[in-house]
C-alpha positions as CSV (number, residue, x, y, z in Angstrom):
1,M,-3.6,-18.4,13.9
2,N,-4.2,-15.1,16.3
3,D,-1.8,-13.0,13.8
4,N,-4.4,-14.2,11.2
5,R,-7.5,-13.6,13.4
6,V,-6.2,-10.0,14.4
7,L,-5.1,-9.2,10.8
8,K,-8.5,-10.3,9.6
9,K,-10.4,-8.7,11.7
10,W,-8.4,-5.0,10.5
11,A,-9.0,-5.7,7.0
12,T,-12.8,-6.4,7.3
13,R,-12.9,-3.1,9.1
14,A,-10.7,-1.2,6.9
15,V,-13.0,-2.3,3.9
16,S,-16.1,-1.7,5.5
17,I,-14.9,2.0,6.5
18,C,-13.7,2.7,2.6
19,G,-17.2,1.1,1.7
20,V,-19.2,3.2,3.4
21,L,-17.2,6.5,2.7
22,L,-17.2,5.5,-1.5
23,F,-21.4,4.0,-1.0
24,P,-22.4,7.2,-3.5
25,L,-20.1,5.8,-6.1
26,C,-23.0,2.6,-6.3
27,A,-25.8,4.8,-5.2
28,V,-29.0,4.8,-7.6
29,N,-28.5,8.4,-8.4
30,P,-24.9,9.0,-8.2
31,G,-25.7,12.9,-9.1
32,M,-27.5,13.7,-6.3
33,A,-24.9,11.8,-3.8
34,A,-21.9,13.9,-5.3
35,S,-24.1,16.9,-4.9
36,S,-23.9,16.9,-1.6
37,W,-20.1,16.2,-1.2
38,P,-17.4,19.1,-0.2
39,S,-16.6,21.4,-3.5
40,W,-13.1,19.9,-3.5
41,L,-13.9,16.6,-3.4
42,K,-17.0,16.7,-5.8
43,P,-15.8,14.1,-8.7
44,T,-16.2,15.2,-12.3
45,R,-17.0,11.6,-13.2
46,L,-18.2,8.3,-12.0
47,D,-16.7,5.1,-13.5
48,L,-17.5,1.4,-13.6
49,N,-15.0,-0.9,-15.6
50,S,-15.3,-4.8,-15.7
51,G,-12.9,-7.1,-17.3
52,Y,-11.0,-10.3,-17.3
53,A,-7.4,-10.2,-15.4
54,Y,-5.0,-13.5,-15.7
55,Q,-1.8,-14.1,-14.3
56,Y,1.3,-14.6,-16.1
57,T,4.0,-16.7,-15.6
58,N,6.1,-15.8,-12.4
59,N,9.0,-17.6,-11.4
60,S,8.7,-20.6,-14.0
61,R,5.5,-21.2,-11.9
62,P,2.1,-22.0,-14.9
63,N,-0.9,-19.0,-15.5
64,N,-2.9,-20.7,-12.8
65,F,-4.9,-17.6,-11.9
66,E,-7.8,-16.0,-13.5
67,Y,-10.5,-13.5,-12.3
68,I,-13.2,-10.9,-13.4
69,P,-13.1,-7.5,-11.3
70,I,-15.6,-5.4,-10.8
71,L,-14.2,-1.8,-10.2
72,P,-16.8,1.3,-9.4
73,S,-14.3,4.5,-8.9
74,A,-14.7,8.6,-8.7
75,V,-12.6,10.6,-10.8
76,I,-11.5,14.2,-8.9
77,P,-9.4,16.8,-10.5
78,I,-6.4,17.6,-8.4
79,S,-4.6,19.9,-10.6
80,R,-5.3,22.9,-13.3
81,S,-3.9,22.2,-16.7
82,M,-0.4,21.6,-17.4
83,G,2.1,20.7,-20.2
84,P,2.9,20.8,-23.8
85,S,0.2,21.3,-26.4
86,W,0.5,17.8,-27.6
87,L,1.0,17.1,-24.0
88,R,-1.6,19.4,-22.4
89,G,-3.5,17.7,-19.5
90,H,-3.9,17.5,-15.5
91,F,-3.7,15.2,-12.8
92,E,-6.7,13.5,-11.2
93,W,-7.3,11.8,-7.8
94,N,-9.1,8.2,-8.8
95,P,-10.0,6.0,-5.6
96,E,-11.5,2.7,-6.6
97,I,-13.6,0.1,-4.9
98,F,-11.7,-3.1,-6.2
99,Y,-13.9,-6.0,-6.4
100,A,-13.3,-9.7,-8.3
101,T,-14.3,-13.1,-8.4
102,F,-11.6,-15.9,-9.1
103,I,-12.8,-18.3,-11.8
104,H,-9.6,-20.4,-12.1
105,P,-8.2,-22.5,-10.0
106,Y,-11.3,-21.7,-7.3
107,C,-14.3,-19.4,-7.0
108,R,-13.9,-17.1,-4.5
109,P,-14.2,-13.1,-3.6
110,L,-11.6,-10.8,-3.7
111,F,-12.3,-7.4,-2.6
112,G,-10.6,-4.7,-1.1
113,I,-10.0,-0.6,-1.8
114,T,-7.3,1.4,-3.6
115,P,-7.5,5.0,-2.4
116,L,-4.1,5.8,-3.7
117,Q,-4.5,6.0,-7.5
118,F,-3.8,9.0,-9.8
119,R,-3.4,9.7,-13.2
120,Y,-2.3,12.3,-15.7
121,A,-5.1,12.7,-18.4
122,L,-4.6,14.8,-21.6
123,E,-6.9,17.0,-23.0
124,T,-7.6,16.4,-26.3
125,K,-10.3,18.4,-29.0
126,S,-11.4,14.7,-30.6
127,R,-13.4,12.3,-28.6
128,W,-10.7,10.0,-27.3
129,K,-9.6,11.5,-24.0
130,P,-6.3,9.3,-23.1
131,Y,-4.9,8.9,-19.6
132,G,-2.4,6.7,-17.5
133,F,-2.4,6.2,-13.7
134,L,-0.3,4.8,-10.8
135,G,-1.9,3.1,-8.1
136,A,-1.9,0.9,-4.9
137,G,-4.5,-0.2,-2.2
138,V,-5.4,-3.2,0.2
139,L,-7.3,-6.2,-0.8
140,Y,-8.4,-9.0,1.6
141,A,-9.2,-12.6,0.0
142,N,-8.2,-16.4,0.9
143,I,-5.9,-17.3,-2.3
144,D,-3.8,-19.6,0.3
145,R,-1.6,-21.0,-2.0
146,R,2.1,-20.5,-2.7
147,E,2.1,-17.5,-4.5
148,T,0.6,-15.4,-1.1
149,D,-0.7,-17.6,1.8
150,S,-1.9,-14.3,3.5
151,H,-5.7,-13.5,3.6
152,I,-4.0,-9.6,3.5
153,N,-2.5,-8.2,0.1
154,F,-1.6,-5.1,-1.4
155,N,-2.3,-4.2,-5.0
156,P,0.5,-1.7,-6.9
157,Q,-0.3,-1.5,-10.2
158,G,-0.3,1.1,-13.0
159,G,-1.8,1.0,-17.0
160,I,-3.3,3.4,-19.8
161,G,-6.6,3.9,-20.7
162,A,-9.2,6.1,-22.6
163,Y,-12.5,7.5,-22.9
164,Y,-14.6,7.9,-25.8
165,D,-17.3,10.5,-25.6
166,L,-20.8,9.2,-26.8
167,N,-22.5,12.9,-25.7
168,E,-21.8,15.2,-23.1
169,K,-22.4,13.2,-20.1
170,T,-21.5,9.6,-21.2
171,S,-18.0,7.7,-22.3
172,L,-17.1,4.2,-22.9
173,I,-14.0,3.3,-21.2
174,L,-10.9,1.0,-22.4
175,E,-7.9,0.4,-20.2
176,Y,-5.4,-1.7,-19.4
177,R,-3.4,-2.4,-16.6
178,H,-0.9,-4.4,-14.7
179,T,-1.6,-5.3,-11.3
180,H,0.7,-7.1,-8.3
181,I,-1.0,-8.5,-5.6
182,S,1.2,-9.7,-2.8
183,S,1.3,-9.7,0.9
184,A,4.4,-7.4,1.2
185,G,6.3,-9.6,3.3
186,I,3.6,-10.3,5.9
187,R,3.8,-13.8,5.5
188,D,7.0,-16.2,3.9
189,N,5.3,-17.3,0.9
190,N,5.0,-13.9,-1.1
191,A,6.2,-14.2,-4.8
192,G,3.0,-12.5,-5.4
193,L,0.6,-12.6,-8.5
194,N,1.2,-10.7,-11.3
195,T,-1.6,-10.2,-13.7
196,H,-2.8,-8.9,-17.1
197,T,-6.0,-6.9,-16.6
198,F,-8.3,-5.9,-19.8
199,L,-11.2,-3.7,-19.1
200,V,-14.3,-2.3,-20.2
201,G,-16.8,0.4,-18.6
202,V,-19.0,3.6,-18.6
203,S,-18.6,6.7,-17.5
204,V,-20.8,9.4,-16.4
205,K,-20.0,13.2,-16.3
206,E,-21.1,15.2,-13.1
């Protein structure tokens, strides 16, 4: 019991601190907020994705988890253009706030932060701008099931997506990601949830 209280205390602190640090992502005027950031941290895009995720069969268990995520994030270039012409692109840092609501088998919140998320974005001449990414972060949720009975979990994930430019400032986003949610051995029940996630969203260029 004491261990759970300590973990919950530190998870709450971590999520609160990250929320404050990334609050400009949710500001009414994101351009004004981002303009005050250090030049090396200034994002080129602010993204907002949402969609649907479901757990596929894991260790012969049924597909018994579904949730709806809401994912605000920033896109910050961290490299110059590189690669051959057909694969020319650059690396980006993509810190993300992770919020979701379980809709099956119960209705409960899931929230956290994915600070270690990086991607490679192709530089194309068309309206489509593909990218691939890998990331990991920490989540807090009262899952309380055989898959993981810890309130503190981690979310290694990866996926592919693409922007479709509507104009010079605004783009639509289509994305698929695979997310694994587990306690990394904090508790004995640690089979984890493996989910397919399908997202759509909007991106605003700075």
